C-alpha positions in Angstrom: 120.8 63.2 161.7 117.6 63.9 163.4 115.7 67.0 162.5 116.2 70.2 164.4 112.9 71.1 166.0 113.2 74.8 165.4 115.0 74.6 162.0 112.3 73.0 159.9 110.8 75.8 157.8 112.5 79.1 158.5 115.3 78.6 156.0 116.8 82.0 155.1 120.4 82.6 154.5 122.2 84.6 157.2 122.8 87.5 154.8 119.1 87.8 153.8 118.1 90.1 156.7 116.4 92.6 154.4 114.3 89.9 152.7 113.5 88.3 156.1 112.4 91.7 157.5 110.2 92.4 154.5 108.6 89.0 154.9 107.9 89.5 158.6 106.4 92.9 158.0 104.2 91.5 155.3 103.0 88.6 157.5 102.5 90.9 160.5 100.3 93.1 158.3 98.3 90.1 157.1 97.9 88.9 160.7 96.7 92.3 162.0 94.4 92.8 159.0 93.0 89.3 159.2 92.3 89.6 162.9 90.5 92.9 162.4 88.4 91.5 159.6 87.4 88.4 161.6 86.5 90.6 164.6 84.2 92.7 162.4 82.7 89.6 160.9 81.9 88.3 164.4 80.3 91.5 165.3 78.1 91.9 162.3 77.0 88.3 162.1 73.2 88.5 162.4 72.0 87.8 165.8 75.5 87.7 167.2 75.7 91.4 166.7 72.7 91.7 169.1 74.1 89.3 171.7 77.7 90.5 171.9 78.9 94.1 171.9 81.9 94.9 169.7 84.4 94.2 172.6 82.8 90.8 173.0 83.4 90.1 169.3 87.0 91.0 169.7 87.3 88.9 172.8 85.8 85.9 171.0 88.3 86.4 168.2 91.2 86.5 170.6 89.9 83.4 172.4 89.7 81.4 169.2 93.1 82.7 168.2 94.6 81.7 171.6 93.2 78.2 171.2 94.8 77.9 167.7 98.1 79.4 168.9 98.4 77.0 171.8 97.3 74.0 169.7 99.6 74.6 166.8 102.4 75.9 169.0 102.4 72.8 171.1 102.3 70.6 167.9 105.2 72.6 166.5 107.3 72.0 169.6 106.5 68.4 170.4 105.2 66.6 167.2 107.8 65.2 164.9 107.7 66.5 161.3 105.6 69.5 162.4 107.7 72.6 162.0 105.5 75.7 161.8 106.9 79.0 160.7 104.9 82.2 161.1 103.7 81.8 157.6 102.3 78.4 158.3 100.6 79.5 161.6 98.9 82.4 159.9 97.7 80.2 157.0 96.3 77.5 159.3 94.5 80.1 161.5 93.0 81.8 158.4 91.7 78.5 157.1 90.2 77.6 160.5 88.5 80.9 160.8 87.1 80.7 157.2 85.8 77.2 158.0 84.2 78.5 161.2 82.2 81.1 159.2 81.4 78.6 156.5 80.0 76.2 159.1 78.0 79.1 160.7 76.7 80.2 157.3 75.6 76.7 156.4 73.4 76.4 159.5 72.2 80.0 159.7 71.4 80.5 156.0 70.4 77.1 154.8 69.0 75.9 158.1 66.6 78.9 158.4 65.7 79.2 154.7 64.9 75.5 154.5 65.1 75.3 150.7 64.7 71.5 150.8 62.4 71.1 153.8 64.8 68.8 155.7 65.9 68.9 159.4 68.2 71.8 159.8 70.8 69.7 161.6 71.6 67.7 158.4 73.1 70.8 156.8 76.1 70.4 159.1 77.1 67.5 156.8 77.9 70.2 154.1 80.7 71.9 156.1 83.7 71.7 153.7 86.3 70.5 156.1 87.5 67.7 153.8 88.5 70.3 151.2 90.4 72.4 153.7 92.2 69.3 155.1 93.3 68.4 151.6 94.7 71.8 151.0 96.8 71.6 154.3 98.0 68.1 153.4 99.1 69.3 149.9 100.8 72.5 150.9 102.4 71.5 154.2 102.3 67.8 155.2 100.2 64.9 156.5 100.9 65.4 160.2 99.9 69.1 160.1 96.7 68.3 158.2 95.5 65.9 160.9 96.3 68.4 163.6 94.4 71.0 161.6 91.5 68.7 161.2 91.1 68.2 164.9 91.3 71.9 165.7 89.0 72.9 162.9 86.5 70.2 163.8 86.2 71.6 167.4 85.7 75.1 166.2 83.3 74.2 163.3 81.3 71.9 165.5 80.8 74.7 168.0 79.6 76.9 165.1 76.9 74.4 164.1 75.6 73.7 167.6 78.3 71.8 169.4 76.7 68.4 169.2 78.5 65.0 169.1 77.3 63.9 165.6 78.6 67.1 164.0 82.0 66.8 165.8 82.4 63.2 164.9 81.5 63.7 161.3 83.9 66.6 160.9 86.7 64.6 162.4 86.0 61.6 160.2 85.4 63.5 156.9 88.5 65.8 157.4 90.7 62.7 158.1 89.3 61.0 155.0 90.0 64.0 152.8 93.6 64.4 154.1 94.4 60.7 153.8 93.3 60.6 150.1 95.2 63.6 148.9 98.7 62.2 149.1 101.0 63.1 146.2 98.4 65.1 144.2 100.4 66.2 141.1 97.6 67.3 138.8 94.0 68.5 138.9 92.5 65.2 137.9 94.0 63.5 141.0 92.6 66.2 143.2 89.1 65.6 141.8 89.6 61.9 142.2 90.6 62.4 145.8 87.2 64.1 146.3 85.4 61.3 144.6 87.1 58.7 146.9 86.2 60.8 149.9 82.5 61.0 149.0 81.4 57.5 150.0 83.2 57.8 153.3 81.5 61.0 154.1 78.1 59.6 153.0 78.5 56.5 155.1 79.7 58.5 158.1 76.7 60.8 157.9 74.2 58.0 157.6 75.7 56.1 160.5 75.8 59.1 162.8 72.3 60.2 161.8 70.9 56.8 162.5 72.8 56.4 165.8 71.8 59.7 167.3 68.4 60.4 165.6 67.1 57.1 164.4 66.1 56.2 160.9 63.8 59.1 160.3 63.4 61.7 157.6 67.0 63.0 158.0 68.6 59.7 156.9 68.5 60.2 153.1 69.4 63.9 153.1 72.3 63.1 155.4 73.6 60.6 152.9 73.2 63.0 150.0 74.8 65.9 151.8 77.7 63.8 153.0 78.4 62.5 149.5 78.1 66.0 148.0 80.6 67.3 150.6 83.1 64.8 149.4 82.5 65.4 145.7 82.9 69.1 146.2 86.1 68.8 148.2 88.2 68.5 145.0 86.8 71.6 143.2 86.9 73.7 146.4 90.5 72.7 147.1 91.5 73.5 143.6 89.9 77.0 144.0 91.7 77.6 147.4 95.2 76.3 146.3 96.2 79.1 143.9 95.0 81.8 146.4 97.0 80.2 149.2 100.1 79.8 147.0 100.0 83.4 146.0 99.3 84.9 149.5 101.6 82.7 151.5 104.4 81.7 149.1 103.6 78.0 148.9 104.2 75.7 145.9 102.0 72.6 145.7 103.0 69.6 143.7 100.6 70.7 141.0 102.5 74.0 140.8 105.8 72.2 140.8 104.7 70.1 137.8 104.1 73.3 135.9 107.5 74.6 137.0 109.1 71.4 135.7 108.4 72.3 132.1 111.5 73.3 130.1 109.4 76.1 128.6 109.7 78.1 131.9 111.6 81.3 131.2 114.3 80.5 133.7 115.0 77.0 132.3 114.9 78.4 128.8 117.5 80.9 129.7 119.6 78.3 131.4 119.4 76.0 128.3 120.6 78.8 126.0 123.2 80.6 128.2 124.5 77.7 130.2 123.8 74.4 128.3 126.3 72.4 130.4 124.6 73.5 133.6 121.2 72.7 132.1 122.3 69.2 131.2 123.8 68.7 134.6 120.6 69.9 136.3 118.5 67.5 134.2 120.7 64.5 135.3 120.6 65.6 138.9 116.8 65.8 138.7 116.7 62.2 137.4 119.0 61.1 140.2 117.1 63.0 142.9 113.8 61.7 141.8 115.1 58.1 141.9 116.5 58.6 145.3 113.3 60.2 146.6 111.2 57.3 145.3 113.5 54.8 147.0 113.2 56.3 150.5 109.6 57.7 150.3 110.4 61.4 150.0 108.7 63.8 147.6 110.0 62.9 144.1 108.3 65.8 142.4 109.9 68.4 144.7 113.3 66.7 144.3 113.2 66.7 140.5 111.9 70.2 140.1 114.2 71.7 142.7 117.1 69.9 141.1 116.2 71.5 137.8 116.6 75.0 139.4 119.3 74.3 141.9 122.1 75.9 139.8 120.0 78.6 138.2 122.3 81.2 139.7 125.0 80.2 137.2 123.1 82.0 134.4 124.9 85.3 135.1 128.5 83.9 134.8 128.2 80.5 133.1 131.8 80.5 131.8 133.3 80.3 135.3 131.8 76.8 135.8 133.5 73.8 134.3 130.5 72.2 132.7 130.1 75.2 130.5 133.7 75.6 129.4 133.6 72.9 126.6 137.3 72.3 126.6 138.2 76.0 126.6 140.7 77.6 129.0 139.7 77.5 132.6 139.1 81.1 133.6 140.0 80.3 137.2 143.6 79.6 136.2 144.0 83.4 135.9 142.2 84.2 139.2 143.4 84.0 142.8 141.7 81.3 145.0 139.9 84.1 146.8 138.4 85.6 143.7 137.4 82.2 142.4 135.8 81.5 145.8 133.7 84.6 145.5 132.5 83.8 142.0 131.5 80.2 142.9 129.8 81.0 146.1 127.7 83.8 144.5 125.7 81.3 142.4 123.7 80.1 145.5 122.6 83.6 146.5 121.9 84.6 142.9 119.9 81.4 142.4 117.7 82.1 145.4 117.1 85.7 144.2 116.0 84.5 140.8 113.8 81.8 142.3 112.0 84.4 144.4 111.6 86.8 141.6 110.0 84.2 139.4 107.7 82.9 142.2 109.1 79.3 142.4 107.9 78.9 146.0 109.6 78.7 149.3 110.3 74.9 149.1 112.3 75.3 145.9 114.1 78.5 147.2 115.1 76.6 150.4 116.6 73.7 148.5 118.6 76.2 146.3 120.0 77.8 149.4 120.8 74.5 151.1 122.0 72.3 148.3 125.7 72.9 149.1 125.1 73.2 152.9 128.3 74.4 154.5 130.5 72.1 152.5 134.0 72.9 151.3 135.2 74.1 147.9 137.9 71.4 147.8 139.5 72.4 144.5 140.1 76.0 145.5 140.9 75.0 149.1 143.8 73.0 147.7 144.9 75.9 145.5 144.9 78.2 148.6 146.9 75.8 150.8 150.1 78.0 150.6 148.0 81.0 151.7 146.5 78.9 154.6 149.9 77.8 155.6 151.0 81.4 155.7 147.8 82.3 157.7 146.6 84.6 155.0 143.5 82.6 154.6 141.5 80.0 156.5 139.7 76.8 155.7 136.4 78.3 156.8 136.7 81.0 154.0 136.2 78.2 151.5 133.0 76.9 152.9 129.5 77.7 151.4 127.5 79.9 153.8 124.7 77.4 154.2 122.3 76.6 155.8 122.8 72.9 155.8 119.9 70.7 154.4 116.9 70.8 156.7 114.7 68.4 154.8 115.2 65.0 153.3 114.5 66.5 149.8 117.3 69.1 150.2 119.7 66.5 151.3 118.8 64.2 148.4 119.5 67.1 145.9 122.8 67.8 147.7 124.0 64.2 147.4 122.7 63.8 143.8 124.5 67.1 142.7 127.8 66.0 144.2 127.6 62.5 142.9 126.8 63.6 139.3 129.7 66.1 139.3 132.1 63.5 140.7 131.2 60.7 138.4 131.2 63.0 135.3 134.9 63.7 136.0 135.7 60.0 135.7 136.7 58.5 132.4 134.7 55.4 131.3 133.8 54.4 134.8 132.7 50.9 135.6 129.6 50.2 137.7 131.9 49.4 140.6 133.8 52.7 140.3 130.5 54.6 140.2 129.3 52.9 143.3 132.6 53.6 145.2 132.5 57.3 144.1 128.9 57.7 145.3 129.7 56.0 148.6 132.6 58.4 149.2 130.3 61.4 148.5 127.7 60.1 151.0 130.2 59.3 153.7 132.0 62.7 153.3 128.7 64.6 153.6 127.8 62.5 156.7 131.2 62.9 158.4 131.3 66.6 157.6 128.0 67.1 159.5 126.1 68.2 156.4 123.2 65.9 157.2 122.8 66.6 160.9 119.8 68.9 160.5 117.7 66.7 158.2 115.7 63.5 158.9 117.7 61.1 156.8 118.5 57.9 158.7 121.5 55.6 158.2 119.1 53.2 156.4 117.9 56.0 154.1 121.6 56.8 153.3 122.2 53.2 152.4 119.2 53.1 150.1 120.0 56.5 148.6 123.5 55.3 147.8 122.2 52.3 146.0 119.5 54.2 144.0 121.8 57.0 142.9 124.6 54.5 142.0 122.3 52.4 139.8 121.0 55.4 137.8 124.5 56.9 137.5 126.0 53.6 136.4 123.4 53.4 133.6 123.9 57.0 132.5 127.7 56.6 132.5 127.9 53.2 130.8 130.4 52.7 128.1 129.1 53.2 124.6 129.7 50.7 121.8 132.0 51.8 119.0 130.1 51.8 115.7 132.0 50.2 112.7 133.5 52.8 110.4 133.1 55.7 112.9 136.9 56.2 113.0 136.8 56.7 116.8 139.4 55.0 118.9 139.0 55.1 122.6 141.8 56.1 124.9 144.0 53.2 125.9 142.7 50.9 123.1 144.5 49.5 120.1 143.5 51.1 116.8 
């Protein structure tokens, strides 16, 4: 069940060629446009325009781009948990270039203007690498943020003079910012992460200034600039996040918390038109969140993605059992093939609705993957005579996939199947719930549905227990109230 190196973040359904082509065209346009803008900026940058001809500016842009391509390309191939799609590569390169110009601007503008009459070198402690490292950690992952910090430190240190103090400070401050921005689910936590980064940056600036330049006049300004850099990291990251989410299709945990509100138009429609599916999704969200907490995955992503995982059922809610409320099952009048078409369509329709409403790629990917390539067992059983006559095949009754490629997608898959199975039981005991969940987990494992995600056997064991405990609580037998007149099945009146 180890992760596929080249299957981490490009998660489109096989039938989505049009959408994939549109996305590639958009990213290609952004790439070419960004490269052109950066080349022009290199050319017109003050004294650089006098030193380098235009071709030299283009060559410098290409050299920096080549460094970033090789660095992130190697990381994507060889570093576990680093799976960079074209979107991620373009995003990281854009941040690195912006940071390069920010560093150059700090030295060129503030260093020459000398508004505070301090040594020009101490302005390097204002380079906002902690903020950018926080953004990468929040939008992608911790491993990528550290790799970004190293690459951006090298480039930014070159922009401010290429000395050891600047390089070491950038490495340390970027790492401090990234390490303190884990699970940022609201703006207050983002600001608090910056506050926690400030003393580290101040201490690093003082130590480096003293080590390389002695205890002169630059010591106090270095401490103040280092602390200010950390304090401003939160506000800067908050300003960059929505722009990155809009331009590159990301969804931060802050955005996911907003999407988790039942006032969202999609969830409101689901609640009104498919109340059974809405209740099912709420329960799956609770199960997925508990499972994610148990194994150290992202609980916010699991809960929010679970709320939207069946959003594609809005169009035809009456064809799904949770919305039939004891009425006649419409599938009794349909052939297994037609039923298969209706059921399979909710995944594609859900992904379409999620994209239209800007839920972000992480949620869309989980919607597409939450059934993997699993079988429609109920309709497969109905189609058994057709299969025996070779008029149909078992593969026709599989979801198109892809299979879960992240731990969060696999958690939602298991929680979804477990909730549906246990709901079909009548007054289940805790033991029956545990046995049912264990069968679900084992079936997914043996069917190969978990082969492309990073769940270990230990994770599966922990997930089994976490989901079983919550489900057993939700499915516990209620006490009969005196005078209710309700007699449970199998009991004496």
